[in-house]
N, C-alpha and C positions, 0 to 999 in steps of 0.2 A: 822371642820366638821359641827359644828352648824351654822357657817356663811353661809356655801354652802352645804346643806343637799342633793342636787341633784348630786353632783360630785361622780365619780367613786372612790371606795375604793383604787384601785391600782394607783390612781392619787395622793394619799396623801403620802408625803415624810416622812418616818419614821426615816430618818437620820438627825441629826442636821448638821449644816455647818461645825463645827469642825470634826465630825465623816466622813463626806463625804470627807473632805479634806484629812484626815489620811488614809481612805481606798483607795482613788483614786491614792495615791502615794505609795502603799505598794510595796516594792521592794528595792533592793540595788543598789546604782550607781555603774556603771562599773569602776573598777580601771584603771588607765591609762595603756594601753597595746599598743604595737607597731602596727601601721597601716600597717601591713605587712602580707604576705601570709604564709600559713603553711610551705612550703618548704623553704621560705627565713629564717623563725625563726629557722628551723632545721639547715640550713646552717651556721647561726650565732652560734649555739650551737656547731656544729662540729668544728668550728675554735677555740672555747674556750676550748673544751676537746676532741681533735682529738684522743687520744689513749684510752679514756675510753670505756669500753664495752657498746655497745648500744643494741645488740640483742643477745640472747642466745637460742639456739635450739639443739635438739638431734643430728643434722647433721652438726653442726658448729656454730661459733660466728662471729659477726662483731663488730669492733670497729666503732666510729663515722666517722672517716676519711675514713675507708674502705666502709662503708655504703654509705657515701656521693659520693665517686668516682665512685662506681659501679652504684649508681642510675643516675649519670650524664651520664654514658656511654650508659646505656639503654634509657635515655631520648633523646640522640642524635639519637640512632637507631630508636626510634619511630618516631622522626621527619623525618628521612629518609624514613620512610614507608608511610609518607604523614599525619601523625597525627598533627592536628592544634589546636590552643586555642579554647575552647568552645565545643570541641567534648567530648564524653564519651568514655572511654576505659575499657573493661571488664578485670578483673584479676581473673584467675581460677587456682589457685594453692594450694598445700598442705601448712599447716602452718609451714613454714620454712623461713630462712633468705631471700630467693628470693622473697617471698611474700611481705615483707616490702621494698625491693629494688624497686619492681615493683610499689607500691603505690607512693613512692617518685618520681620515673621516670615519671609517668603519670602526677603528679602535677607539676613538673619541665618543662614539655613540654607545660604546660598551659591548659591541659585537666582535666576532672573530672573522677575519678575512680568509678566503680561499682564493689563490690566484689560478686563473684559468688561461693557459697558454693559447694565444690567438692562433698558433698552428695546429692546435687539436681539431679533429674532425668534430662537427656539431654534435654527433651522437655520443661521443665520449664527454663533451662538455655537459650535454643534458644529463648523463648518468651521474656525473659528479654533483651537479646541482641537485639531483634527486637524492642522492647519498647524504648530502649536507642538509637537506630540507631548507635550502636558502630560499628565503621569501622574495629576494631580489637579487639581481646581477647588475653591477654598475658597468655601463659599456657606452659606445656611441657609434655612429655612422652606419655603415651596411651591416655590421655584426649585430647591431640591435635588431634589425629586421629578421636576420637569421635566427637569432634566439627567440624572437617573438613568435616566428613561425613554427618553432619547436615547443611552443607552449611555456616559455620561460618569462616571468615578469621582469621587467628592466627598468633602470633609471638611466636615461640618455643624457649624458652631459652636454651634447650639443643642443638638442631641443629644449632641455630644461635649464639652459645657461641662465636666462633671465630670472627665473625663479630661485635658482640657487643663489645668484648674486644678490638678491633681495633679503637673504637670510642674515642673522646676526653674525658678525665675524669674531665674536667672543666664544670661548670654549664652553660647550654644554657640560655643566657640572653634574655628571651622572655617577652613581656609585659603581665603581669597578675596582676589584682588588687584584693583587698580583697573582692570585691563584685562578682567576678566570681565564677562559681560553682567549688566546690572541690570534692564533692562526691554525688553519687545517692544511696540511701539506700531504698530497696524495702520492703514494708510491705503489709499484706493482705489487699484486698479490699472487701467490702460487695457485690460488683457486680460480683466477681469472677476474676476480672481483678486486678492484683497486682498494688499498688500504688508506683511509684518511687518518693521518697522525695529528693528534690535537695537542698543541703545545700552549702552555700558559704564558702570561706576561713574564712571570719569574724566570721561565727558562730563557727567553730572549735577553732579559736584562743581565742574568748571570753569565751568559755566554759572551756578552759583548761589552760588559762594564767591569772594569777592575781586572782586566786580562793583559797578558804581555806576550801571547803567542804571535800577535802582530802589533804593529804600532798603531795606536789610536790617538787622535787629537785634532785640534783645529787646523794644524798645517798639513793633514793627510788629504790626498785626493785618491779615491777608489774608483776603479772602473767597474761599472755594473754590467757585466757581459754574460753571467750565468744565466740559463733559461729561467724564466720567472716561476716555473713549477719546481725548480731545484732548491734544496735547503740553503745552498750558498748565497741564494738571492738576499736572504735577510742579512747576512754579514755585510754584503756590499751596499746595503741601504742603511739599516739601523746601526751597523757597527761604524758608520760615518755620521749619521745625523744625531746620535746621542753624545757626540763628542765635538760637534762644531765644525767638522770636516765637510768635504764636498764630494757628491757622488756624480760621476759622468755616465750617462745612459748610452749604452750601445744600441743603435737602431736595429729593428727587425727581431725576429725571434731566435735566430741562430747566430752565434759569434762568428765573425769572418776575420781572417788573419790581416788583410789590408785595412779593414776598418779599425781593428785594435791598434795596429801600428800608428794609423793617422790620429786617432784620439789620444793615445799615450803622448805623442810629440806635440799635438795642439794644446792639450790642457795640463801638461805637466803631471800626468798620473804617477803617483808614488807607489802605488800597491796594486798588484794583480793577484787575483785568486783563480786558479785554473784547475780544470780536471787534468790528471797526469797525461792523458792522450792529447789534449789540446796544448798543454805545456811542451810536449815533445814536439808537436807540429810547429808550434810557433818558433821554438828553438831552431829547428830545422830550416824553416822557410823565412822567418823574419827575426834573426838573432839579435839585430840592433835594438829591438824593443827592450831587452834585458840590460842594455847599457844605459837606458834612460830612467827606468824605475828603480827604486831603492830596495824594494822587497817583492818577492813572489812566493806564494804558496801553491804547491802542488798537492792535490787531494783527490778523493773520489775513487782512486784505483791505486794499485801498487805502483810505487815510483820506478821509472827506469834508470837503472844504475848508470848506464852509458850516457844518458841525457844529463842527469844530475851531475855526473863527473865533468862532462864538457862545460856545462853552464857555470860550475863552481871555478874552474880553471880559466875559462875565457872572460868571466865577469867577476873578478875577486871582490869587488866592493858590493856586489849584489848579496842581500840577505836572503837565503834560500831556505825555506820551511817545508817540511813534509808533514801534512796533517792527516788526521784520521777521525772518523765518527760517523755514526749512523744518523739518519733524519729523526730517529726517536730521542736523540740526545742533541737536537739543533744542528747536526752535522759536524760538530767540532768536540771532540773528546780528548785526543792527545795531539802533541805537536812536537817536532823535533828540528832544531836549527842545525842544518847540514854544514859541517866544518870541513877543513881540508883533510882531516884524518879520516874522513868518511868516503873519500873518493873512490876507493876500490872495495867498498864494504857492500856485501849483498846478503840479504835484501837490505835496502835503505831502511833504517829504524823508523817507527812511527812515534817514538818518543815516549814522554812522560805525560801523565794526566794534566790537563789544564786546570787552573784554579777552580775549585769548587767541585771537581769531578773525581770520583773514586773508580779505580779499575781493579777488578779481581779476575784471575784466570783460574777456572775451576774445572775439575774432572767430572765424569759422568755421575759421581755421587755428590756433586755440588760441594767438594772439599777443594782447598787450595792446592795447587801444584807447586813443586819446587821450582826454583830458578833454572832455566834452561830446558824445562819440560813443557811440551805443548799442551795448552788448555783452552777452553772456550772463554771468550771475552765476555764479562758482565760488567755493566756500567751503572753506577749510581751517582747521585749528587743533585744539585739544583737545576741542572739543564735538562732533566728527564721530561718527556712528554706525559700528559695525563693518561694517554692510552690511545686506542683505535676507536674512530667514531662508529657507534652503532655495532661494534663487535666485542662484546664483554667477554666472550669465550677466548678469543685470541688475545685480548688484553691480559687476561689472567694467566695465559700460557707464557706470554713473553715478558711481562712485567711482574717480577715475583719479589717476595719479601727478601730483604738484605740483612742477613744475620750478622754481618761484620761492621755495620754502621754504628751499632750501640745506641740507636734512636728508635723508639717504638714507631711502627708504621713505616720506616724507611723501605724504599724499593729499589730494585736494580733491573736493568734490562738485559735480557738474554740476546746477545747479537747474532749467534750462529757463526761468528768469525773466530778463527783460531790464531793464537799468537803464543809467544814465550818471552819471559824476561831474560834479557841478556846479562852478562856478568857485570855490565856497567849500570844496571839498573833501568835500562830503557827497553821498550817493547819492541819486538820484531813481528811483523804480520806474517802469517804462514799462509793463510787462505780461508776458504769457507768450509765449515763442517758439511754443509749439504753439497758441496762440489767435489768432495773427497770420493774418489772411486776405487774399486777394486779390480786390478787386472792381473790375471794369472795368479790370484790369491794374495797379491800384495796391495795394500792400501796406498794410494798415491794422491798427493795434493798437487793439481796442475800449477798452482801459484809457486811452488817450490821450484818446479821445473823452469818456469818463466824466469824466476829469480836467477837461476844458474845460467840460462842463456843471456841474461842481462850483463853478465860479466865478460861476454866475448867482444873484443874490440870491433869486429867487423859487422856487428849487428847494432842497428839503430832501435828497432822495436820488435817485439814478439808477443805472440798469444798462443798458448797451448790449450786445445780443445779436445774433448773426447769424442770419438766417432764410433759408431757400430761398424764391425767388420762384416765380411761376406758371410761368415758363419753366425748363426743366430746366438745372440747374447755375448758375441765376441767383441771386446772393446779395444780400441787402440787410441794412443795419444798422437795427435798430429800437431806439429809446430808450425805456425805462420810466421814468416820471417821478413822484415824489412830491412835490407842491408844498408850499410853506409854507402854513400855514392862512390867511393873509392874501392869498394870490394869487388871481387870477381863474382858476379851473380851465379855463374855456373858452378863455382867452387864452394859456394856458401854452405849448402847442405852437408858436403863432406866435412868441411871445417868445424860446424856445429856439432855433427855427430862425434867426431874425434875429441872435441874439447869436453862435450858431456860425458864421454866415456871415462875421462879422467876425473870427473867430479861426482857423478851419480852411479848408483847401481844400475845393472843392465836393464832391470824391469822398469825404470824411470826414464829411460832414454826413448824419446818418441819414435814411433814406427815409421813416420813419414814427415817430409819437410816440404812446405810450399813457400816459394819466394814471391813477395807481393811488392807492388810499388808503394803501397800505404795500407794500413789497417783501416777497415770500415769503422766509422763512428756513428753512434746513435744521436738522436736529437739532444741529449744531455752532454754530448761531447765524450761519452766513455765508448770503450771498444765494444762494438756490436757483435757479440759472440755468436749470435744467430745467423 
């Protein structure tokens, strides 16, 4: 600085050569996994364990060999309807064995599937079908009539049952590569137009094969309770079927606490994957579930410190994992095994990159930030999506060149999430770059305030939302609080305000507190901040 006092401060590198090398290579190498497609790996597993149960549902079960044969027959039927490699096929079915059959059939014919939640309004379903240019939707029953009335071509599993059963039950050997699209998952777009995230076979395989963030294997029983339109759906299906395990299908579109408890007990479920809000609710209302399962992952939202601490203390044998990842990276990018030393830690870390994933924290100039400094999360590796369907401009904006990979053509995804590396080398999630607000001249991240509230023993759940004040452009933070049953509800706002005053600067303490019986959840099981 003395040698060149006219230089810009942001041009001075605060990282040593050793630090830069370490931080630019943060991530785990991908274990050797077969360079094959999802359906090919499933077929290999079906040959290894043909009579093992693959799918369990209220209206029937399927072994691996039965599932494979039925998927082969439907694949041949789809091919006869003109479906070709590279197309997208909609799947609009209740959560039952036919749903899993249809997904595999679409993959076997070389197409990509997009799951259409049966709870969606017909108009939204029609828009998604139009976005994907799907020539067909696999469905049945009354829904077929609704789709047909909306001008959507369908394959009806009920009326076409005889024709499908007459098709060969051997796999159609069509040329499909791991780089071909396997699924299109839709997420909300800021413009009002939903974004279709196109993920290749390679992304699914690398995310669910050769990993240790959850236990995978023939002895595992996963509950498939995530909404079908959510990225976690793929984990609860293919994370099981590629390893010889069993997936238990939760009936209906929305997970229900009593049903989850009953299915866990009846089928010996070993693994639960839950949104943070659903995890909290299940722990509050049906805690005995966690005495029966072996591991539970909470993801999708910031983990509640009070709930995680209670679960860890109450169920010491439970393996508890905090996961993080956007749909653009198959929903799983980092994971953290929560130990006894983390019980009073806020926020709960989101951990280290899973195998095959690279994480970079960058500043506004796309340079690496030092440990402890907040930066935007950029994700690279084999789990990345190909981009957004039919939106090349948005794809180019969010999927950018990765200068740290050392491989020509490598990309990384700009998440819009903020995090920092802790002193122990694990990631701490801070919040969203686009949810950061300026109040009275100070930049505030509501997620940081929520994390501070999460350390208060009297509070079970909290959400901090920005509201407009009475004066134009005047913003206020409002904290919505769900107290513990034993807490004095009338005293809760005063307790929280006093506690936060000892943790946060005055401009970060919410201006208002609202006590609720529970936080509202949307259809994905996340807090409905609207």
